[in-house]
N, C-alpha and C positions, 0 to 999 in steps of 0.2 A: 394599577389595573386589577379589578376583581374578576372573578371567573365569569360572571355574567357578561361583562364588557368584552372579555377575551372571546367567549363563544360567539357573541354577536358579530365581532370583527371577522370571524372565520367565514361568515356567510358571503363576504365580498371579496375574499382573496382570489385574485385572478378571474373573478366573475364566474367560476365554475366549481367552487368547493362548497359542499353542503354538509351540514351537521347530520349525524346519524340520529334518527328519532329516538332511539333507545336511550341516548345520553341525556335527553332533555328531562327525563323523569328521575335522574340520579340526584337525590337530595344532597349527596356529599359534595356537590360542586359549589357550595357556598364558602366564602372566605377567600383569603389571598392565595394567589397561585404559588406553587412550589418554586424554589430556586436552589441552586447548589450551594453547598458550604465550601467556599473557596479555600479556607485555611485547612480544612480536613482533607480536601483533594490534594493540596500541595504536600501536606504531611504524608499522605499515602504514597505520593510520587517519590518523596525523599526516602521513605522506608523501603520502597521497592528497589531503589538505587543501591541499597546495601548488598543485594544479592548479585554476586559476580562483580563487585566493585573492583576496579583496577587502579594501579598507582597513578595513572594519568588523570584520574578524577571522573572517569566514565565507568562503563561496565563492559565486561566480556562475558555476556550471558548468552552464549550461542545455544541454538536449539538442541535439545536432548542432552545437555550437560547437567552436572549436579546442581549448578547454580540455577539453571532453568527449572529443574524439578522443585528445588527449594522455594523459588519465587512463586511457582504455581501453588504451592501449599499456602503461602501467604495470601495469594489472591483468592483461593477457595474460602479462607477465613473472612475476607472482606465481602465476598458474595453472600456468605451466610448472614453476616451482620446486616446486609441490605435486604434481608428476607427473601433471597432468591433460593430456589431449590437447585442444587448443583449436581451435575453429572459430567462424566468424561466419555465422549463418544469414541468410536472405534479408531478415528484418526487422531485421537488425543486432544481434540478441542475441548476446552472447558466451557460448559454451557450452564448459565444460571437462568432459571425460568421464573417468571411471575405471571400468575393467572390474570385473565382479562374478564370483563363483564360477559362477553360472548366467547366462551371457551372454544367453540368450533371454528372460529376465524383463524386464518393463518397468522403467525406471530409477526410483530414488528421486531427487527433485529438491530442491535447496536453493538459495537465492540471494536477491537483491534488486536494487537499482539504485544507480547512482552519479551520475546527473544530478540537478541541484538546481533549485530555484526561483531567480529573480533575487534576489540578496542573501540567499541561504539560509545554512544552517548546515553543520557538518561531521559530522553524525551520522545524519541522515535518509537512510535507504537505505544509507549507507556502512557502518554497523555491521553490518547483515545481510549485505552483500556481502563485507566483509573476514572476518567470522566464518565464512561459508560456505567461503571459500578456506582459512582457518585450519583448519576442520574436515577438509577434504580433506588438508591437509598433516599434521595430527596422525594421521590414519589411515595415511597413507603412511609416516611416520617410524616408526610402531609396527608396520608390516607387518600391520595389522589387516584381515582379509578381510571384505568385505561380500558377501552372497549376490547382491543386486541390483547392477546397474550404478549408478553415481552420476553425476548431472549437476549441476554448479554453473552456474547461469545468472545472468548479469548482464544484466537486461532493459534494453532501450533505451527511452528517453523515457517513463519512468514518470510524471514530473510533468506531462507534456503530455497525459495521458489513458491511461496504462498501455498504450502503443502496442505495445511488444514482446510483452508477455504476451497482449494482445488478439489479436495475430497468431497466436500459438500456439493460442488457444482459439476463435478465430472467424475473421472475415475483415475486413480493413480495406477500407472502401469507397473509391471514387474521390473522393468528397467529402472523406473524412477525409485521404486522401493529398494533397489539394490545399490543406489548411489550412496557413496560415502559422504558424510557431512563433516563440518568443522569440529564436531564433538568426537570424531573418530568412529562413530557408529554409522551404520547404514540407516536410511530412513525407516525401514521396517524395524530395525533394532531400536531406533529412537522412539518410534511410536509405542512399542511395548514398554520401554523404559518409563514413559510418561503415563502408562496405564491404559493405552489403547490396544487395539487388536487388528493388525494389518490383514488378517485373514477374513475379517468381517466388514470390510470397507463398503461393501454394497449396501449395508444397512444405513450408512451415513448419507448416501447420495440423496439429494433433493431435486425436484424438478421445478420448472418455472411455474410460479403461482403458489408454491409451498411457503413463501414468505410474503407478507403484505408490503414490506419495504425494508431497505437496509440503509442505515445512517452511520457514518464514521467521522469522528473528529481526529485530526492529525496535524502535526506541525507541518509547515510548508516545505521545509528542507531546502528552501531557496531564499533569495533575498528580495523578491518583488514586493511583498506586502510591507516589509520594513521600509524599503526605499520610497514607496509611494504613500507611506503613512496610512495604510489601510488596516483596519482591525480584523476583518474577517475575509477570507478567501472563499468564494462560491465556486466550487470546482465544476467545470463544464464537462469534464471527462478525464479518463486516465489513458495516457498515450499507449499506442501499440508499440511493441518492442520486437524487433527482428534482429537476429544475430547469426553471423556466419563465421566459420573457420575458413580462412583464406590461405591456401598453400601456393607458394611461389617456387617453382622449380627452375634452377639455373644449372651451373656446372661448377663443382668444387675443384679448385686447381691451386697450384703454388702461387702464393702472393708475391714472391720475389721475382719469379721468372716469366710470369704471364703478362704480356704487354696490356696496357689499359684498353686498347682498341680491340682486343681479342677476348675480353672477359664476358662471361654470362653471370653477372653478379646478382644473386637473388636479393641480397640486402639493399643494394642500390635500387633495384626495382621496387622493393617494399617502401623505401623512402619516398620515391616518386608517387607511389600509390597512396600513401598516407596524406601527402600534400593534395592529391586529387580529390580525396574524400572531403577534405575541408573546403575545397573550392566548389564542389558540387553542392554540399549542404548549405553553404553560405551564399550560393549563387542565385537563390530565389527568396522572395519574401515569405515570412512565416515564422513559426516557433519550433520548427523541426531541428533536431540535433543529430549529429553523427559522431562516432568515436571509434578510434582504433585503440583499444585499451590493453592489449597484450601483444607481445611479439617475441619470437624465439628464432635465433639463427643457428643453422647447422653447417659444419660441425662445431663452430664456436671456438675458433682459435685465431690468435693474432696473425699467423702466417698462412692462413688458408682462406681463399676467396669463398664466401658463403655460397654453397650450392643449393640450399633450401632454406626457406623462411616460412614459418606458420604464424599468422597473426589473427587477431579477433576483431571483427567489424560489427558494430552495433548501430542501428538506425531507430529513431523514435519520432513519432508524430501522432496527432490525434486523428489523422486520416490515413487509413490503410493504403489508399491509392497513392498518396504522396510518398509513403515509404517505398512502395514498389517502383515509382518513377525515379526516385533517388537511386535505388539499387541498380536499375537498368542503366542510368547514366554512369554510375561508378563502374559497372562491368564494361561498358564501352570504353571508358578511360583505361581500364586494365588491359584491354586488347591493344590499345595504342602503346602503352608502356611495355607490354610484352614484345611487341614488334621492334621497338627501339633498343631493348636491352637483351634480346635473345633469350627470354625467359618464357615460362608458361604459367598461367594462373588457373587455379581451380577453386570454386566456391562450394562449400558444403553448409547448408543451413542447419543450425543446431538448435534454434529456438525461435518460436513465432507466437507472440501473444497479441491477439487482436485488440484494437482500441475499444474502450468501453465508455460510452457516453452516459452521463448521469441523467436522471429523470428531470424533464423540464419543469414539471409541477413542483417537485421537491426543491429545485433550485430557486423557484419563486418563493416558496415557503421560507427558505433560509434567508433570502434577501429581505423579505418583509419582516421576519423576526428580528434580524439585525437592526433594521431601521427602528423598530419599536423600542429597542434597547439603546438607541442613540449611537450605534456603531456604524462605521463606514465599511464599505464592501468593495471587492474587486473580483470580477469574473475572470477565471484563469484555468488553464489545463493543469493536470498533475503530470509532471515529467517523470515521476517515480511510480513504480508499480505498487499496488496496495491490494489488500484482501477485497476491497470494494470492487475491484476489476472482475473477480470471480463471482461475487455475490450479485452483480448486475445481471448475470445470466439467469438468476432465479426470480428477480422481481425488480421494481423500481429502486434505484439506489441514489444516494446523495452523499457528498463529502463536504466537510467544513474544514478550512485551513485556518491556522493562527500563525502569526509571524514567528520566524526563526531569526534570532539575533545574528546579524552578520551573514545570514544565508548558509550557516554551517550545519552540516548533518553528517551522520556516520563518523563521528569524531567525539572524543571526550569534551571538546569545546562547544558542543551542541548545547543551545540554551534557548528557552522561551520564558518570558516574564510571567510572574504569577498572575498579574491582572489579565494578561492575554489568555492564559489557561482557564481562568475562571469565566471570562467572557465567552470563550469557545464552548465551555461546558454548559453554560446557560443557554446558548443558542442551540446546542444539541438537544437539551432537555425540552425546550419550548417548541422547536421544530418537530420533535417526536410527538409532543402532545397535540400539535395541529394535525400532523399526518394521521394520527389515530382517529381523528374526527372528520375525515373527509371520505367521500365515496368516489 
């Protein structure tokens, strides 16, 4: 396909996409369209995996660590080679900028993150980050002009709560800045360590309309694409996440002398509660999930009936209303359990992230682009949080998934095939080019 055919095809996408007139006079649009260099992209991924490499074969490159800072220096070099002008904002996000034909337009933004969970893998975040830089390099090498400015952003501390993108889309509170991270530093200390300035975060914040669109390539982190032999996941949205600390108060007493029918066993109540969570979440159709992911019993001795239990409840779905409905049903079940066990339940919400739907027009562009490349697609939600969730507050956002072998993620065994990575990067590049030319 040459550029003239490509541009003509844009006129019919969805029946509502139009070429910008200024593009039609750009003489540089003759010749073949750019495409990514897959071997170079995989080489950069492998080189990045050396920073924070662990004995298990993955990385422990947690945010604000020495390995994180060293990896960012490597990434800065790649951005420079891609002819991007690089800066570090006050939230410690790495931003590489490429000018557009119309410099006053808001930028198109692509990117992801390179920090990992402890004992993580080599693909989560890294694929999207290296593909974004490779996209910029492919555009540069082919002298392909974008109408909009382009920003490649490597967000800081995604795994610790999408801190870098949250700074762009909102405000980090003093409470958040004082939180201790896996690096041992507070978020404020970590931001300084990476070259940011937590005292100037107001300068980072952007408002809706300050970006033209945001696109992110990511590994699926699940097994649906592989199981259904689909090449590309077209992400419908990123699920909302609500979390509660659930405290169950019973009565601690001697385990040997207290009859079974006289106990107020908080841990027994917790066991019944965990089962009820599973029943509520699986009791209706949909792709909702619910998890009790942590639990602690007090006083925690063999010979003492647990008098108190604290556990963590998390609910996720693409619809906020469904999350609320599930929670209300779970709370009703807790009242029944409390009455039967002589205990008391208290729920304290500790986190609430609203669902973020991706842009319908961008989803169509991803779908059409994948078809042009002969790739199969599947529409799906993202069950994991991403920087795209924050960026969707600033403008239209889209996400592209590629298969994760075995559905494994947050593990040294995390793996995506080189051909899938190259395919995803090309879909990112060409979706970006189309998005640049629609009004």
